N, C-alpha and C positions, 0 to 999 in steps of 0.2 A: 504494500500500500504506500509506503514512504517513497519508494522509487517511482511509482506512478504519479504521486503528488508532485514530486520534484520535476519529473518530465512534463507534466501538465502545466506547471507553473512556467516552464520554459517554452510554452506554446506548442507542445507536441500534440497534434490533433488526435493521434491514435490513443495516447495516454488520457487525454481529456474524454474521449469517447468511452474508454474502458472504465474510467472513474464514474461516468454517467451510468454505465451498466451496473456497476457495483452498487451505487446508491439506488438505482431503479429496482434491482432485485433484492437488495438488502443482504448482500453477501459479505458477512463479517462486520457489517455496520447496520444501524437501524435504517429501514427503508425510508427514503427521503425523496419525494417527488421534486421538491424545489431544488435541492442539490443536483439531482439527476438532470433536470432540465437545464440548469446553469451550465453544467459540463457539456451536455449535448449541444447547447447553443454556441458555446465557445468553439467546439470542434466543427460544428456546422458552418460557422463563419469562415473557417479555413477550407471548406469544401469537402469535408468528410461525409460521404454519402450515407453511411449507416447512421451517423449522428443527425443528419437532416431528417431521416425517417423516424428515428426514435424521438426526436424533439417534437415532431407532429403527434406521435402517439401519446407522449407524456402530456402535451397540452390538452388533449381531449379528456384527460383524467384530473385536470387541475381547475380550480376556480380562478377568477380574475385576480384576487389578492395573491394567490400563490404564483401566478404567472408574473405579476408585477415584481414580486420579491425575487424570483429567479432572474429576471432581467436586471434588477438593481444589483444583485450579487455578481452577475456576469460583467456589468460595467465596472464595478468595484475591482474585480479580479484583473481586468484589462488595465485599469488605471494604476494598480499597485505594482505593475511590472515596468 
């Protein structure tokens, strides 16, 4: 998980996508739609096809407040680097 987080922070789209999957499925972490969408969004912005698809799936299961929070976190992640 730490290696994925480090790679994702360095804008590695595959690592971002995999973190999204981990949060989406709750593998070793609490299931978190907001975190999943945030990571899918960041990977999708780099053209990761799987992330584009999963971002759409995640959005269908989230309310407007969750989507806005995921977007806020994605912007914060980009600005912090």
